[in-house]
C-alpha positions as CSV (number, residue, x, y, z in Angstrom):
1,M,74.8,109.2,144.6
2,N,74.0,108.7,148.3
3,L,70.3,109.5,148.4
4,A,69.8,109.0,152.1
5,G,72.8,111.1,152.9
6,R,71.6,114.4,151.4
7,R,69.8,117.0,153.5
8,S,68.0,120.2,152.5
9,E,69.4,123.5,153.7
10,G,66.7,126.0,154.6
11,N,64.4,126.5,151.6
12,R,67.1,126.5,148.9
13,N,66.9,122.8,148.2
14,P,63.5,121.4,149.3
15,C,63.4,117.7,149.8
16,V,61.0,115.5,147.9
17,A,59.5,112.7,150.0
18,I,59.2,109.5,148.0
19,P,57.1,106.7,149.4
20,L,58.7,103.4,148.4
21,V,56.3,100.6,147.6
22,R,57.4,97.1,147.1
23,G,57.8,96.4,143.3
24,Q,58.1,100.1,142.6
25,Q,61.3,100.9,144.4
26,K,63.7,100.3,141.6
27,G,61.7,102.3,139.0
28,L,61.2,105.2,141.4
29,L,64.8,105.4,142.3
30,E,66.0,105.2,138.6
31,A,63.5,107.9,137.7
32,H,64.8,110.3,140.3
33,T,68.6,109.7,140.0
34,R,68.8,112.7,137.6
35,R,67.8,115.2,140.2
36,I,68.4,115.8,143.9
37,V,66.2,113.7,146.0
38,C,65.9,113.2,149.8
39,L,64.6,110.0,151.3
40,V,62.7,111.2,154.4
41,L,63.4,108.7,157.1
42,A,61.3,108.2,160.3
43,D,62.7,109.9,163.4
44,T,64.1,107.4,165.9
45,S,65.2,107.6,169.5
46,T,68.4,106.0,170.5
47,W,69.0,104.9,174.1
48,V,72.6,104.6,175.2
49,I,73.0,101.8,177.7
50,A,76.2,101.1,179.5
51,T,76.9,97.4,180.0
52,R,79.7,95.4,181.4
53,P,82.0,93.9,178.8
54,Q,81.7,90.1,178.3
55,A,83.8,88.2,180.9
56,T,87.3,87.4,179.7
57,A,89.4,84.5,180.6
58,H,91.2,86.6,183.2
59,R,89.6,89.3,185.2
60,T,92.0,92.0,186.5
61,T,92.5,91.9,190.2
62,I,94.1,94.2,192.8
63,A,97.1,91.8,192.8
64,D,97.5,92.4,189.0
65,V,97.5,96.2,189.6
66,A,100.0,95.9,192.5
67,R,102.4,93.7,190.5
68,E,102.2,96.0,187.4
69,A,102.7,99.1,189.5
70,G,105.5,97.6,191.6
71,V,103.7,98.0,195.0
72,N,101.8,95.8,197.4
73,K,98.1,95.3,197.5
74,G,97.6,97.5,200.5
75,T,99.2,100.5,198.8
76,V,96.9,100.0,195.8
77,S,93.9,99.9,198.1
78,R,94.9,103.1,199.9
79,A,95.7,104.9,196.6
80,L,92.4,104.0,194.9
81,R,90.3,104.9,198.0
82,G,92.1,108.2,198.6
83,I,93.5,107.3,202.0
84,P,96.6,109.2,203.1
85,G,100.0,107.5,203.3
86,V,100.7,107.1,199.5
87,G,103.1,109.5,197.8
88,P,101.7,111.7,194.9
89,S,103.8,110.0,192.2
90,T,103.0,106.5,193.5
91,R,99.3,107.3,193.7
92,E,99.4,108.7,190.1
93,R,101.2,105.6,188.9
94,I,98.7,103.2,190.6
95,I,95.7,105.1,189.2
96,E,97.2,105.0,185.7
97,T,97.9,101.3,186.0
98,A,94.4,100.5,187.2
99,D,92.9,102.5,184.4
100,R,95.1,100.8,181.8
101,L,94.2,97.4,183.1
102,D,90.5,98.3,183.4
103,F,90.4,97.6,187.1
104,S,87.8,99.1,189.5
105,A,87.6,98.3,193.1
106,S,84.6,96.3,194.2
107,H,82.2,98.6,196.1
108,L,81.1,95.6,198.2
109,A,84.6,94.5,199.0
110,T,85.4,98.0,200.2
111,A,82.3,98.1,202.3
112,L,83.2,94.8,203.9
113,A,86.8,95.9,204.6
114,S,85.8,99.3,206.1
115,G,82.5,98.4,207.8
116,Q,80.8,101.2,205.9
117,S,79.3,101.1,202.4
118,R,79.3,104.9,202.0
119,T,75.9,104.5,200.4
120,V,72.8,106.6,201.2
121,G,69.3,105.9,200.0
122,I,67.2,109.0,199.3
123,V,63.6,107.9,199.6
124,L,61.2,109.7,197.3
125,P,57.4,109.3,197.7
126,T,57.1,109.7,193.9
127,L,59.2,110.6,190.9
128,R,56.4,112.7,189.5
129,S,56.8,115.6,191.9
130,W,59.1,118.6,191.1
131,Y,59.6,119.2,194.8
132,F,61.0,115.8,195.7
133,S,63.3,115.9,192.6
134,E,64.6,119.3,193.7
135,F,65.1,118.1,197.2
136,A,67.0,115.0,196.1
137,S,69.1,117.1,193.7
138,G,70.2,119.4,196.5
139,A,71.0,116.5,198.8
140,S,73.0,114.7,196.1
141,E,75.1,117.8,195.5
142,I,76.3,117.4,199.1
143,L,76.5,113.7,199.5
144,S,78.3,112.8,196.3
145,P,81.3,115.1,196.8
146,A,81.4,113.9,200.4
147,G,82.2,110.4,199.1
148,F,78.7,108.9,199.4
149,R,77.1,106.8,196.7
150,V,73.5,108.0,196.3
151,E,70.6,105.7,195.5
152,L,67.1,107.0,194.7
153,I,64.3,104.8,196.1
154,N,60.9,105.5,194.6
155,L,58.0,104.5,196.8
156,D,55.5,105.5,194.0
157,V,52.8,106.7,196.4
158,D,50.9,109.9,196.6
159,S,52.8,112.0,199.1
160,D,49.5,113.4,200.4
161,F,48.6,110.0,201.8
162,L,52.1,109.3,203.2
163,E,51.8,109.4,207.0
164,V,55.4,109.9,208.0
165,D,54.7,109.6,211.7
166,S,52.8,106.3,211.3
167,P,54.2,102.9,212.4
168,Q,53.8,101.7,208.9
169,F,56.2,104.3,207.6
170,R,58.7,103.5,210.3
171,K,58.5,99.8,209.4
172,L,58.9,100.6,205.7
173,F,61.9,102.8,206.4
174,R,63.6,100.1,208.5
175,E,63.0,97.5,205.8
176,L,64.5,99.7,203.1
177,G,67.6,100.1,205.2
178,A,68.2,96.8,206.9
179,G,70.6,94.5,205.0
180,R,70.6,96.6,201.9
181,G,74.2,97.7,202.1
182,R,73.2,101.3,202.9
183,D,74.7,103.4,205.7
184,A,71.7,105.6,205.9
185,L,68.3,106.5,204.5
186,L,67.2,110.1,203.9
187,F,63.5,110.9,203.3
188,A,63.2,113.5,200.5
189,G,61.1,116.1,202.3
190,T,60.8,118.0,205.5
191,I,58.0,117.3,207.9
192,S,57.0,120.8,209.0
193,T,54.4,121.4,211.7
194,E,53.1,124.5,213.4
195,R,55.9,126.5,215.0
196,D,55.5,127.7,218.5
197,E,57.6,129.1,221.3
198,E,57.9,125.7,223.0
199,S,59.0,124.0,219.9
200,P,60.7,126.5,217.6
201,D,62.5,123.8,215.6
202,S,59.6,121.4,215.0
203,A,60.6,120.7,211.4
204,R,62.5,117.4,211.0
205,V,63.7,115.0,208.4
206,P,63.5,111.2,209.0
207,V,66.9,109.5,208.9
208,L,67.8,105.8,209.5
209,A,71.4,105.1,210.2
210,S,72.7,101.5,209.9
211,G,72.2,99.7,213.1
212,S,70.2,102.5,214.7
213,P,66.5,103.2,215.2
214,L,64.6,105.6,212.9
215,T,65.3,109.1,214.1
216,S,65.3,112.5,212.6
217,V,67.6,115.4,212.0
218,P,66.8,119.1,212.2
219,G,64.7,120.0,209.2
220,I,64.0,123.2,207.4
221,F,60.9,124.7,208.8
222,V,58.6,125.7,206.0
223,D,56.4,128.5,207.4
224,N,53.3,128.0,205.3
225,R,51.4,130.5,207.4
226,M,54.1,133.2,206.8
227,G,53.9,132.5,203.1
228,G,50.2,133.2,203.0
229,L,50.8,136.4,205.0
230,L,53.4,137.6,202.6
231,I,51.0,137.1,199.7
232,A,48.3,139.0,201.6
233,E,50.5,142.0,202.3
234,H,51.7,142.1,198.7
235,L,48.2,142.0,197.3
236,L,46.8,144.5,199.8
237,A,49.6,146.9,198.9
238,L,48.4,146.7,195.3
239,G,44.9,147.6,196.3
240,H,43.3,144.1,196.3
241,C,40.7,143.4,198.9
242,D,38.6,140.9,197.0
243,I,40.8,137.8,196.9
244,G,39.9,134.2,196.0
245,I,41.8,131.0,196.9
246,F,42.4,127.9,195.0
247,D,42.9,125.2,197.7
248,G,45.3,122.4,197.0
249,R,44.1,119.8,199.4
250,M,43.2,116.3,198.2
251,A,39.8,114.8,198.9
252,G,40.0,112.1,201.6
253,K,43.3,113.3,203.1
254,R,43.0,113.6,206.8
255,D,45.8,116.1,207.4
256,Y,45.3,119.4,205.7
257,H,47.6,121.4,207.9
258,V,49.8,122.6,205.0
259,W,46.8,124.0,203.1
260,D,45.1,125.4,206.2
261,Q,48.3,127.2,207.2
262,R,48.6,128.9,203.8
263,T,45.0,130.0,203.8
264,D,45.1,131.1,207.5
265,G,48.1,133.3,206.9
266,L,46.4,135.0,204.0
267,R,43.0,135.3,205.7
268,D,44.3,136.6,209.0
269,R,46.2,139.4,207.4
270,I,43.2,140.3,205.1
271,R,41.0,140.5,208.2
272,E,43.5,142.7,210.0
273,A,43.1,145.1,207.1
274,G,39.3,145.2,207.6
275,F,38.3,142.9,204.7
276,D,37.5,139.2,204.5
277,I,37.5,136.3,202.0
278,D,34.2,135.5,200.3
279,S,33.8,131.7,200.9
280,R,32.2,131.4,197.4
281,N,35.6,132.4,196.0
282,V,37.4,129.6,197.8
283,V,37.6,126.7,195.3
284,Y,38.5,123.1,196.1
285,P,39.4,121.4,192.9
286,G,40.6,118.2,194.6
287,D,44.4,118.4,194.2
288,C,47.2,120.8,193.6
289,H,48.3,120.1,190.0
290,P,47.9,122.1,186.7
291,A,44.7,120.2,185.7
292,D,43.2,121.1,189.1
293,G,44.0,124.8,188.6
294,Q,42.4,124.6,185.2
295,R,39.3,123.0,186.8
296,A,39.1,125.6,189.6
297,M,39.4,128.6,187.2
298,N,36.8,127.1,184.9
299,E,34.4,126.7,187.8
300,L,35.0,130.3,188.9
301,L,34.4,131.7,185.4
302,A,31.3,129.6,185.0
303,S,29.8,130.8,188.3
304,G,28.6,134.0,186.7
305,R,29.6,136.0,189.8
306,K,31.8,139.1,189.7
307,L,35.3,137.8,189.7
308,P,37.7,138.7,192.5
309,T,40.6,140.9,191.6
310,A,43.2,138.4,192.7
311,I,43.6,134.7,193.2
312,F,46.0,133.0,195.7
313,C,46.8,129.5,194.5
314,H,48.2,127.1,197.1
315,T,50.8,125.8,194.6
316,D,52.5,127.1,191.5
317,E,51.1,124.2,189.5
318,L,47.6,125.3,190.3
319,A,48.5,128.7,189.1
320,F,49.8,127.3,185.8
321,G,46.5,125.7,185.0
322,A,44.5,128.7,186.1
323,M,46.5,131.1,184.0
324,A,46.1,128.8,181.0
325,V,42.3,129.1,181.3
326,L,42.5,132.9,181.6
327,R,44.6,133.1,178.5
328,A,42.1,130.9,176.6
329,A,39.2,133.0,177.8
330,G,40.9,136.2,176.5
331,L,41.5,137.5,180.0
332,R,44.9,139.2,180.8
333,C,47.0,138.5,183.9
334,P,47.4,140.8,185.8
335,D,45.3,143.4,184.0
336,D,42.1,141.5,184.5
337,L,43.0,139.2,187.3
338,S,46.2,139.0,189.4
339,V,47.5,135.5,190.3
340,A,50.0,134.6,193.1
341,A,51.0,131.2,194.4
342,F,53.3,129.3,196.7
343,D,56.4,127.1,195.9
344,D,58.7,128.7,193.4
345,H,58.5,125.8,191.0
346,P,61.5,125.8,188.5
347,M,59.0,126.9,185.7
348,S,57.6,129.8,187.7
349,R,60.2,132.3,186.4
350,W,59.2,131.4,182.8
351,W,55.5,132.0,183.6
352,G,56.5,135.3,185.4
353,L,54.6,134.0,188.4
354,T,54.6,135.9,191.7
355,T,55.1,133.3,194.3
356,V,56.5,132.3,197.7
357,S,59.7,130.4,197.6
358,Q,60.2,127.5,200.0
359,H,63.7,126.8,198.7
360,A,63.2,123.1,197.9
361,H,66.7,122.7,196.5
362,E,68.3,124.3,199.6
363,Q,66.1,122.1,201.8
364,G,67.9,119.1,200.3
365,V,71.3,120.7,200.7
366,R,70.8,121.4,204.4
367,A,69.1,118.0,205.1
368,A,72.2,116.3,203.7
369,H,74.5,118.3,205.8
370,A,72.4,117.4,208.9
371,M,72.3,113.8,207.9
372,I,76.1,113.5,207.5
373,K,76.5,115.0,211.0
374,A,73.9,112.6,212.5
375,V,75.5,109.5,210.8
376,S,79.0,110.5,211.9
377,G,77.9,111.5,215.4
378,D,79.4,115.0,214.8
379,G,76.5,117.1,216.1
380,N,77.6,120.3,217.8
381,G,74.7,122.6,217.5
382,S,76.2,124.9,214.9
383,E,74.2,123.2,212.2
384,K,71.0,123.8,214.2
385,K,71.7,127.5,214.1
386,R,72.2,127.5,210.4
387,Q,68.9,125.6,209.8
388,Q,66.9,128.4,211.4
389,E,68.2,130.9,208.9
390,L,66.2,129.5,205.9
391,R,62.8,131.3,205.5
392,V,60.1,131.4,203.0
393,E,60.5,134.4,200.6
394,L,58.2,136.4,198.5
395,V,59.3,136.5,194.8
396,V,57.4,139.3,192.9
397,R,57.1,138.8,189.2
398,G,54.7,139.8,186.5
399,T,51.4,138.0,187.4
400,T,50.4,140.5,190.1
401,G,49.5,144.1,189.5
402,T,47.4,147.0,190.7
403,A,43.7,146.1,191.4
404,R,41.5,146.9,188.5
405,N,39.3,150.0,188.7
406,G,36.2,149.7,190.9
407,A,37.6,146.8,192.8
408,A,37.9,148.4,196.2
């Protein structure tokens, strides 16, 4: 009887956990061999790691593949690199031979031969941000099929303190690219500034091409002000005129333009409608994550003041924390308090959160297209036109509703 191999199915054959103690194992096992027993084993996690096989006496070379396939080395190289000039049947035979002999072309050798590594480093300020992950994912979806090998470079710094226009950042970018076998670096994120008539395309993405100075490609303009305005119009249409704000700025950060723009867009539209924002209902929890939203909502509830009818959170993560507090306090969203935010975090749809989408994934897609054009020198203006088409978008879900009675 294989005791460890049996499993219970539903509640029909409940398992009996038997603690085995040294000196008692034999007796316990013998006592239970007459009935079905399960030994409950501790759960374990298995990590699968790919390693290179131990070196053999002879390592397959391109010459071995050429000899076996009956062609010369140049034909093997062209076939494995996808270069034209090799017949379909010959290419198929070479690929089959290379696979059978466990041969893979050296990436470094290919780079030396062609003068290009076809490697792009995507620089992420941190791996802990959903936004940078979405951006990098979008860029990778374009770069990989285009024949680029993608490397993720984690700076592990708080993005709020990353001064992209600073000499320090430029020096860091150059050091990451120089002599590292990379054709280009792409910063995971768009630098967006205020848009005006003189500079309608002020958003940009830092790019470093091999042998070239740090430059930028057209970025995707994230109109933070417009996002705040869209939220204001939506809430006003629902009868809300008493609206609070959970501000996402980090204490000690000099540049607050993202947060200021989101607030200004909301406040300006509210004032145009003849109302205003009560400064007491603008809460600064110190950052833009769920714990900060939790802190902000707790502070608002503890104030003892009449609650606003709606809250605009500068980020979706602030909203997640705020709504968790409301739920714990027995308050319903949106019946007791409407909540809207900015980002369109991947989890927002599951929270039913009304938010403004800044299309983080699509930002990465378009940045990659622009970077490929910049690296290849194939800039013709058509991409610039496409960049201008991406705009923030209001996504209405279930966390906003009609203002409660007596609110107006």
